[in-house]
N, C-alpha and C positions, 0 to 999 in steps of 0.2 A: 548587461551581464554576459560573460562569455558563455558559449555553448557548453553545458555541463558534460556532454558526451565526448568532448575532446580530451578529457583528463586521462592519463595513461596508467595510473596505478591505484590500487585500493586506498592507500593512505592519502591520496590526493582528494578524496571525497570531502566536501565541506558541508557545513550547515546550510550554506546558500544552495548547494546542490539538492539537499533534502527539502529545503523550503520550496524550491522550484518543482520538485516531485509532488509535494503536497498540494501545491497550487494547481498542477495539472489534474490531480484527483478532484479537487473542489471545482475546477472549471469543466469537469466531465469531458476532458480533451484527451481521447485515447491516442491520437497521433503524437501529441507532446509527451504523454506518459510513457509510451513505448520507446522514446529516444533515451530513456534512462535505463532500459533493461538490456541485458546481454541477449545475443541471438538464441542461446540455449537456456533461457531463464526458466525458473521454477516458481510457482506461486503455491504456498501452503496455506489453505484457507482457514478461517477462524472456526469453521464448523465442518462436520463430515464424519463418516464412519471409520476413517483411518486414525491411527495414533496421533497424527499431526493434522487432523482435519481431512481435507481432500487435497491430493497432490495434482496440480495442473502443470504439465511439462511442455516446454517448447514455446517459441515466440508467438505463433498464431493462436495456440490454445490459451496461453496466458492473456493475450489481447482479447480474445472472446470472453474469457472469464471476467476480466476487468469491465468490459462493456456490460456484462450481465448484471453486475452490481448496480449500475445506473438504471437498468431496466427494472430490476426488482425494487429499487428504492429511488424513484425519480428526483426526490428532493434531498438525497443524501449529501452530507458534508462532514468534514472532519475539522473540529475546532480545537483551539488552544494547543497547537502542535509544539512539542519540545523535542529537539534533536540532540542526540549524543553520538559522537564518533568514538568508537572503541578501537582498541588495538586488534591485530590479527584479522584485518579485513572485515570487520563487523561495524554496524551502526544500528541505532534504534531511534524510532520516533514514537513518542507517546502523544495521544490525542484523544478527543472525545468524539465518538461516532454518533451522529445524529441522523435519524431517518424516520419516515412514516411507513409503517407496514400497510399492506393492502387492506387490512381490516380497520384502518384508521388510527390504530394505537401507535405510540411513539417509542422509538428506541433511543435512549441516551445512555451510553456506557463508555467508560474509559477503555482504551485499547492500546496495544503496543504492536508495532511492526519491528521485527528483527531482520535486518538485511545482511546478507552475505555479499560482499563486494568483490568484483574482479575487473581489472583493466578499466577502472574509472566508471564502472556501471554497476547496476544491481543484478546479481546473478540469481539470488533467492530472496523472495519476499515472504516472510513467515509471519502470519497475522494471528494475534491473540486478542480476544475481547472478553470483557466481563460478561457473565451470563446473568444479566439483570432482567427481571420481568418487564414487559412492555408497559409503558405509561398510558393510561386511558386519558384521552383529552376531550 
C-alpha cells in the first residue's frame, strides 16, 4: 500500500487510508497513527466538561492523548469499522469500542469518529461514543 500521508488533497482520502488509521489504533502504534495527522491536529474526545468533550490541540498533545487511551484501557480495540468519505473534506468511521475498565467491567459501545481532512491527512478527530453502562463480566 502507498504511504497514506503522501496524498495531497482532502478528497484523495480513501477507505484504505481510514482502514490503515484504524489498524494503527488497534495495533497501539502511536508512531504509525501520527503519520495520518496534520502538524496542527485537534482531538475532540468522547467525554469531558466542554461542549465537544475535551479539546486536545497540537501534534504532541494529541499524540500524548492517544497514548493515554491505551494506558487507560490496555486491551482496547475498535471492531467492525465502517468508513464513509463525505464531501467537503469530511469522513466518518463507525466502529465498536471494546475495552476493560480498571474495575474489571467491560465497555462495548458503538462509536463514530468524524474527521476533518486537510492536505491528505486528518486535521480534526472528533469522537462520539454511546453512553452505555459497563458490562459486568
